[in-house]
C-alpha distance (Angstrom), angle and dihedral (degrees) to the residues before:
residue distance angle dihedral
M1 . . .
R2 3.78 . .
K3 3.79 117.4 .
K4 3.80 113.9 -113.0
D5 3.80 112.5 -110.9
N6 3.81 107.1 -123.1
N7 3.79 93.5 179.6
M8 3.78 99.6 117.3
L9 3.81 97.1 172.2
K10 3.79 93.9 48.8
N11 3.81 90.3 48.4
L12 3.81 91.8 50.5
R13 3.79 91.4 47.7
Q14 3.80 93.1 48.5
Q15 3.81 91.5 48.4
K16 3.81 87.4 59.1
R17 3.81 88.8 46.1
I18 3.78 93.9 -128.2
T19 3.78 132.5 134.9
Q20 3.77 126.7 -119.4
F21 3.79 87.3 -106.7
E22 3.82 92.6 53.9
L23 3.80 91.6 49.1
A24 3.78 90.7 47.8
E25 3.80 91.1 52.7
A26 3.81 92.0 48.0
L27 3.82 90.9 51.8
N28 3.81 95.5 38.4
I29 3.82 93.3 -121.3
S30 3.80 132.9 113.9
Q31 3.78 124.6 -85.2
T32 3.80 87.1 -125.0
S33 3.81 89.1 60.1
V34 3.80 91.3 52.4
S35 3.80 89.7 50.2
K36 3.81 92.1 50.3
Y37 3.82 91.5 47.6
E38 3.81 90.7 50.9
R39 3.81 92.2 50.3
G40 3.79 92.8 45.3
A41 3.80 90.7 -121.4
T42 3.81 90.4 127.1
Q43 3.77 136.1 4.7
P44 3.78 126.3 -129.0
D45 3.77 120.5 -112.1
L46 3.79 120.6 -110.9
E47 3.80 94.3 -95.2
V48 3.82 91.3 56.4
I49 3.81 91.8 44.9
I50 3.81 90.0 54.0
S51 3.82 90.2 49.4
M52 3.81 90.0 49.5
S53 3.79 90.4 48.8
D54 3.79 90.7 54.2
Y55 3.81 93.1 42.9
F56 3.80 96.3 50.1
G57 3.81 96.8 32.6
I58 3.80 95.5 -124.7
S59 3.79 132.1 120.6
V60 3.78 123.9 -87.3
D61 3.81 87.1 -126.7
E62 3.80 91.8 58.5
L63 3.80 91.1 49.4
V64 3.80 94.4 47.4
R65 3.80 92.1 49.1
G66 3.81 90.2 48.3
F67 3.80 92.7 50.5
C68 3.81 91.6 47.6
K69 3.81 90.4 53.6
Q70 3.81 92.0 47.3
R71 3.81 90.9 49.9
E72 3.82 91.5 50.7
D73 3.81 90.0 50.4
Y74 3.82 91.9 47.7
L75 3.81 93.4 49.8
S76 3.79 91.0 46.7
R77 3.82 90.8 53.0
Q78 3.81 91.0 47.4
S79 3.81 93.4 51.3
R80 3.82 91.1 51.8
T81 3.81 91.7 54.6
Q82 3.80 94.0 53.0
């Protein structure tokens, strides 16, 4: 059985057929930040979440819930490797 992809930001970005770099430019953030958000290593601040909401045309609530789930998954993976 294939593992469900819980990477909401990556899925949204790929649906628009843009690179991490292109998204970073559109949001005026670094490509490294986009990468960290997609991995769940860090979470964007509220200002960036609002910009993402506008850019992708989805609610702030949906984004926040997606980032919380990604962060939980990331922390769970990190605790298993230690």
